[in-house]
C-alpha positions in Angstrom: -7.4 -13.7 -29.6 -6.4 -16.5 -27.2 -7.6 -16.9 -23.6 -5.3 -16.1 -20.6 -5.7 -18.2 -17.5 -4.7 -16.9 -14.0 -4.5 -20.2 -12.2 -4.0 -21.3 -8.6 -4.7 -17.8 -7.2 -6.8 -16.5 -4.3 -9.6 -14.4 -5.7 -11.5 -11.5 -4.1 -14.2 -10.7 -6.6 -15.9 -7.7 -4.9 -19.2 -8.9 -6.5 -22.5 -8.3 -4.8 -22.3 -11.5 -2.9 -18.8 -10.9 -1.7 -17.5 -14.0 -3.4 -14.0 -15.1 -2.4 -12.0 -18.1 -3.6 -9.0 -19.2 -1.5 -7.7 -21.2 -4.5 -9.3 -20.4 -7.8 -8.8 -19.1 -11.3 -9.8 -16.2 -13.6 -9.9 -16.5 -17.4 -10.1 -13.6 -19.8 -10.1 -13.2 -23.5 -10.4 -10.2 -25.8 -10.2 -7.8 -22.9 -13.0 -9.2 -20.9 -13.4 -11.8 -18.2 -14.9 -15.1 -19.4 -14.7 -17.3 -16.3 -14.1 -17.2 -12.6 -14.2 -20.3 -10.4 -12.8 -22.4 -7.7 -9.8 -24.8 -8.1 -7.6 -25.0 -11.1 -9.0 -24.0 -14.5 -9.8 -26.5 -17.1 -7.0 -26.4 -19.7 -8.3 -25.3 -23.1 -7.5 -27.6 -26.0 -6.4 -24.7 -28.2 -3.7 -22.0 -27.9 -3.8 -20.2 -24.6 -1.6 -18.3 -22.1 -1.2 -19.8 -18.6 -0.1 -17.7 -15.6 0.9 -19.4 -12.3 -0.8 -17.4 -9.6 0.3 -19.4 -6.6 1.0 -17.2 -3.6 -0.9 -14.3 -5.1 -4.3 -12.6 -4.6 -6.2 -11.2 -7.6 -8.5 -8.3 -7.0 -10.2 -5.9 -9.4 -7.9 -3.1 -10.5 -8.1 -0.2 -8.1 -10.0 3.0 -9.0 -8.7 6.4 -8.1 -11.6 8.9 -7.9 -9.7 12.2 -7.3 -6.2 13.5 -8.2 -4.3 16.5 -9.5 -1.5 15.0 -11.6 0.1 18.3 -12.5 1.0 18.7 -8.9 3.7 16.0 -9.2 6.0 18.8 -10.3 5.5 20.7 -7.0 5.6 18.1 -4.2 7.2 18.9 -0.8 6.1 22.6 -0.7 4.1 24.2 2.2 4.6 21.2 4.3 2.8 22.5 7.4 0.1 24.7 6.0 -3.7 24.6 6.1 -5.5 24.1 2.8 -6.0 27.9 2.1 -2.4 28.7 3.2 -1.1 25.8 1.0 -3.1 27.0 -2.1 -1.9 30.6 -1.6 1.7 29.4 -1.5 1.3 27.2 -4.6 -0.8 29.2 -7.0 2.1 31.5 -7.9 4.2 28.5 -8.7 1.4 26.9 -10.8 1.3 30.1 -12.9 4.3 28.6 -14.8 2.6 25.4 -15.8 2.7 24.5 -19.5 1.8 21.5 -21.6 5.3 20.0 -21.4 5.3 20.2 -17.6 1.8 18.8 -17.3 2.6 15.9 -19.6 5.7 15.0 -17.6 4.0 15.3 -14.2 0.9 13.4 -15.5 3.0 10.6 -16.9 5.0 10.1 -13.8 1.9 10.3 -11.5 0.0 7.8 -13.6 3.0 5.5 -13.6 3.1 5.6 -9.8 -0.6 4.9 -9.7 -0.2 1.9 -12.0 2.6 0.4 -9.9 0.3 0.6 -6.8 -2.6 -1.3 -8.4 -4.6 1.5 -10.1 -6.3 0.7 -13.4 -8.6 3.7 -13.6 -7.8 7.2 -12.4 -9.8 10.4 -12.3 -7.7 13.5 -12.6 -9.0 17.0 -11.9 -7.1 19.6 -13.9 -8.2 23.2 -13.2 -5.1 25.4 -13.7 -4.8 26.9 -17.1 -2.2 29.7 -17.4 -2.8 31.9 -20.4 0.6 31.0 -22.0 0.4 27.3 -20.9 -0.5 25.7 -24.2 -2.9 22.8 -24.5 -2.5 21.2 -21.1 -5.7 19.1 -21.4 -4.3 17.4 -24.5 -1.0 16.9 -22.7 -2.8 15.2 -19.8 -4.8 12.9 -22.1 -1.6 12.0 -24.0 0.0 11.1 -20.6 -2.9 8.7 -20.0 -2.5 7.0 -23.3 1.3 6.7 -22.7 0.9 4.8 -19.4 -2.1 2.8 -20.5 -4.5 3.0 -17.6 -8.0 4.3 -17.9 -8.2 8.1 -17.4 -11.3 10.1 -16.4 -9.9 13.6 -17.3 -11.9 16.2 -15.5 -11.8 19.6 -17.2 -11.7 22.0 -14.3 -12.0 25.7 -14.2 -11.8 28.8 -11.9 -13.3 32.2 -12.5 -12.9 33.9 -9.1 -9.5 35.5 -8.7 -8.4 37.5 -5.7 -10.2 40.7 -6.9 -13.5 38.7 -6.7 -12.8 37.2 -3.3 -11.1 34.0 -4.6 -7.7 32.6 -3.7 -6.0 32.4 -7.2 -4.2 35.3 -8.8 -6.5 37.1 -11.3 -4.3 36.1 -14.3 -4.7 32.4 -13.4 -8.5 32.3 -13.8 -10.8 32.2 -16.9 -14.1 34.0 -17.5 -17.3 31.9 -17.6 -17.6 31.8 -21.4 -13.9 30.8 -21.9 -14.2 28.1 -19.3 -17.4 26.6 -20.7 -16.2 26.8 -24.3 -12.9 25.0 -23.4 -14.8 22.4 -21.4 -17.1 21.6 -24.3 -14.2 21.3 -26.6 -12.5 18.9 -24.3 -15.6 16.7 -24.2 -15.9 16.9 -28.0 -12.3 16.1 -28.6 -11.6 13.4 -26.0 -14.7 11.9 -24.4 -15.3 8.2 -25.3 -18.7 6.9 -24.0 -18.0 3.3 -25.0 -17.8 0.6 -22.2 -14.1 -0.1 -23.1 -13.1 3.6 -23.1 -9.6 4.5 -22.0 -10.4 8.2 -21.9 -13.6 9.9 -20.6 -14.1 13.5 -19.8 -16.0 15.1 -16.9 -16.9 18.7 -16.1 -15.2 20.1 -12.9 -15.3 23.7 -11.7 -12.8 23.7 -8.9 -14.6 24.6 -5.7 -17.2 27.1 -4.4 -14.4 29.4 -3.2 -12.7 29.7 -6.6 -15.8 29.5 -8.8 -18.8 31.8 -9.3 -22.4 30.7 -8.9 -22.8 31.3 -12.7 -20.0 29.0 -13.6 -21.2 26.3 -11.2 -24.7 26.3 -12.7 -23.5 26.7 -16.2 -21.1 23.8 -15.9 -23.8 21.5 -14.5 -26.1 22.4 -17.4 -23.3 21.8 -19.9 -22.4 18.4 -18.4 -26.0 17.2 -18.5 -26.5 18.5 -22.0 -23.4 16.5 -23.2 -24.1 13.4 -21.1 -21.0 13.5 -19.0 -20.4 13.4 -15.2 -19.8 16.3 -12.8 -17.0 16.6 -10.2 -15.9 19.3 -7.8 -14.4 19.8 -4.3 -16.9 20.2 -1.5 -16.9 20.5 2.2 -13.2 19.9 2.5 -12.4 22.3 5.4 -14.1 24.3 8.2 -12.9 27.5 6.4 -15.0 26.6 3.4 -18.1 26.1 5.6 -17.5 29.5 7.1 -17.1 31.2 3.7 -20.2 29.5 2.3 -22.3 30.7 5.3 -20.9 34.2 5.0 -21.4 34.5 1.2 -24.4 32.4 0.4 -26.1 31.9 3.8 -26.0 28.1 3.6 -23.6 25.1 4.0 -21.5 23.8 1.1 -23.9 20.9 0.7 -26.9 23.2 0.5 -25.0 25.3 -2.0 -24.3 22.2 -4.1 -28.0 21.4 -4.1 -29.0 25.0 -5.0 -26.6 25.0 -8.0 -27.6 21.6 -9.4 -24.6 19.7 -8.0 -26.3 16.7 -6.4 -27.4 13.6 -8.2 -26.3 10.2 -9.5 -24.1 11.8 -12.1 -22.1 13.8 -9.5 -19.2 12.8 -7.3 -17.6 15.2 -4.9 -14.1 15.3 -3.5 -13.5 15.1 0.2 -16.9 15.8 1.9 -15.3 16.0 5.3 -17.5 18.6 6.9 -21.0 17.3 6.4 -24.0 17.6 8.8 -26.1 14.5 9.3 -28.8 16.1 7.1 -26.2 16.5 4.3 -25.1 12.9 4.6 -28.7 11.8 4.2 -29.1 14.1 1.2 -26.0 12.6 -0.6 -27.4 9.2 0.1 -30.9 10.0 -1.1 -29.7 11.6 -4.3 -27.0 9.0 -5.1 -24.3 11.6 -5.0 -20.8 10.1 -4.8 -17.9 11.0 -2.5 -14.2 10.7 -3.3 -12.6 10.0 0.1 -9.0 11.2 0.3 -7.7 10.0 3.7 -3.9 10.7 3.2 -4.4 14.2 1.7 -6.9 15.1 4.4 -4.4 14.0 7.0 -1.5 15.9 5.3 -3.5 19.1 5.4 -5.2 18.4 8.7 -8.7 19.0 7.3 -10.5 16.3 9.3 -11.9 12.8 8.9 -14.7 12.3 6.4 -17.9 10.5 7.7 -17.4 7.5 5.4 -19.3 5.0 7.6 -22.3 7.4 7.7 -22.2 8.0 4.0 -22.1 4.2 3.2 -25.0 3.6 5.6 -27.0 6.4 3.9 -26.5 4.7 0.5 -24.0 7.2 -1.0 -21.4 5.8 -3.4 -18.0 6.3 -1.8 -14.6 5.7 -3.5 -11.0 6.5 -2.7 -8.9 9.3 -4.0 -5.2 9.7 -3.8 -5.4 13.5 -4.2 -2.3 15.6 -4.2 0.3 15.2 -5.5 1.4 18.2 -3.6 -0.8 17.3 -0.7 0.0 13.6 -0.8 3.6 13.2 -1.9 3.4 9.3 -2.0 0.3 9.0 -4.2 0.2 5.3 -4.0 -3.4 4.0 -4.3 -3.1 0.8 -2.5 -2.0 2.7 0.6 -5.3 4.5 0.7 -7.1 1.2 1.5 -5.1 1.1 4.7 -5.5 4.8 5.5 -9.2 4.7 4.9 -9.6 1.8 7.4 -7.5 3.6 10.0 -9.3 6.9 9.7 -12.8 5.3 9.8 -11.8 3.6 13.0 -10.3 6.7 14.5 -13.7 8.3 13.9 -16.1 5.5 14.7 -14.2 2.7 16.5 -12.8 -0.7 15.4 -16.0 -1.9 13.7 -16.5 1.3 11.6 -14.7 -0.3 8.5 -13.2 -3.7 7.9 -10.6 -4.8 5.4 -13.1 -6.0 2.8 -15.1 -2.8 3.0 -11.9 -0.8 2.5 -11.1 -2.9 -0.6 -14.7 -2.3 -1.8 -14.1 1.5 -1.5 -11.1 1.1 -3.7 -12.8 -1.0 -6.4 -16.6 -1.1 -6.7 -17.1 2.1 -4.7 -14.8 4.0 -7.0 -16.5 2.4 -10.1 -19.9 3.6 -8.8 -18.6 7.1 -8.4 -17.4 7.2 -12.0 -20.5 5.5 -13.4 -18.6 2.5 -14.6 -19.7 -0.2 -12.1 -21.3 -2.2 -15.0 -17.8 -2.8 -16.5 -15.2 -2.4 -13.9 -14.8 -2.7 -10.1 -15.5 -6.5 -9.7 -14.2 -9.7 -11.1 -17.2 -11.2 -12.9 -17.7 -12.8 -16.4 -18.5 -10.1 -18.9 -16.6 -7.4 -17.1 -13.4 -5.8 -18.4 -10.2 -7.6 -17.5 -8.9 -4.8 -15.3 -7.1 -6.9 -12.7 -4.4 -6.5 -10.0 -2.4 -9.6 -9.1 -0.6 -9.1 -5.8 2.3 -11.2 -4.5 1.7 -12.2 -0.9 4.2 -15.1 -0.6 7.2 -13.1 0.8 8.4 -12.1 4.2 6.2 -9.0 4.4 3.0 -11.1 4.5 4.1 -14.4 5.9 1.8 -15.7 8.6 -1.3 -13.6 7.6 -3.6 -16.3 6.5 -6.4 -13.9 5.2 -5.1 -12.5 1.9 -7.5 -9.5 2.0 -6.2 -8.6 5.4 -2.7 -9.0 4.2 -3.4 -6.6 1.3 -5.2 -3.9 3.4 -3.4 -4.2 6.8 0.0 -5.3 5.8 2.8 -3.6 3.8 2.2 -2.7 0.2 2.6 -5.9 -1.8 4.5 -6.1 -5.0 2.4 -6.5 -8.1 2.9 -9.7 -10.1 0.7 -8.2 -12.8 -1.5 -5.2 -13.5 -3.8 -5.7 -16.4 -6.0 -3.1 -18.2 -8.5 -4.8 -20.5 -6.2 -7.8 -20.4 -3.1 -5.7 -21.5 -0.1 -5.9 -19.2 0.8 -2.5 -17.7 2.9 -3.7 -14.8 4.8 -7.0 -14.5 6.9 -8.2 -11.5 6.5 -4.7 -10.0 7.9 -2.8 -13.0 6.0 -0.6 -15.4 6.0 -2.2 -18.9 4.4 0.7 -21.0 7.1 3.3 -20.4 10.6 3.7 -19.0 10.5 4.6 -15.4 14.0 6.1 -15.7 12.8 8.4 -18.5 9.7 9.4 -16.6 11.8 10.3 -13.5 14.3 12.3 -15.7 11.5 14.2 -17.4 9.7 14.9 -14.1 12.9 16.3 -12.5 13.5 18.6 -15.4 9.9 19.8 -15.4 9.8 20.3 -11.7 13.1 22.3 -11.7 11.9 24.5 -14.6 8.5 25.2 -12.9 10.0 26.1 -9.5 12.7 28.3 -11.0 10.0 30.2 -13.0 7.9 30.7 -9.9 
């Protein structure tokens, strides 16, 4: 192993002190960062790789805390629908999912994430048609194909329409089947090591598609196996109404009742939270995956991100979709998070560095990996995004973090996962983008025709 030196680069470390270097260097070797400092790096006497970072900003690789990669095959449908209307329109289409479609959609979606700065992605897969094959294996294979870190959330649903849920009855599992399959996914794929490329979490879909028995059983399984818990919560006002009618409590109160608050839990959306619920998430260390673009696409509202941060809750960013966020670029969510926070709380509600923190350390905290990713510090994994800011799009913006968050999406000079190159000069290096697009088009066509 020889060291690699990123030299002459602006550095935003996202460490606890907020260290920034207008002109500095980052050195990594064997997949981990060995040095970060101002000015040019001392040149090693032995073999090494030197990378000219002039005109660039290096940040930690971005962390996506919530996604549904299978939906890449069904983008552009139900464009003006509410969440419940959108789900009702799409469930019949998703009944045609199989392992080949899921692999094609997952590969394409992860490629898009990589080219927009993402080095770690959490994907929530909860649709398992009975004739769909081993879709979870297909998703994990897609992660290995593209080469970014994947937190594969084995989702589940057991409330079909006959039980008051939204999915068709033949698209849900019974509790025993769901829990057995979830345990198998953990046993087959979960890697607890610090360098893991694949980890597995437990993820019943949502209170309106899952029974109380599955919610509590899934929480017990996750804790027995030592993995994290993830579900949707408090996304819409409709969900609030349904929880009150069925359970006599708010979604956050229901989460607490079923064992779904704690430092090993992160929740998607958390848009409709009372002040008491915000304090509860903060007090319990429960994480929130904030999905600003998807929430805007479905008109669900603006999450109380500033309040959650002030309460001490971990908050990360989620691309969500892909059928409720057809772009699915992660760096774009930095910009959208800042805008939505300011729409809710004024121009001081969130600044550019806080938005970048959400997309890096905030996401790493949600996934329980802040000891190894999320900031640029010696000893941490070399998951790095090197952004070009020397072109027309960012000319005249002297603050590189403001250029990244407020300006147009920059082109990546490099995206590194454990020091391995995944994107170079804006192009994916681990797979052919042309092949990915071809496979996705074929999969999407077949799925829509079947539905």
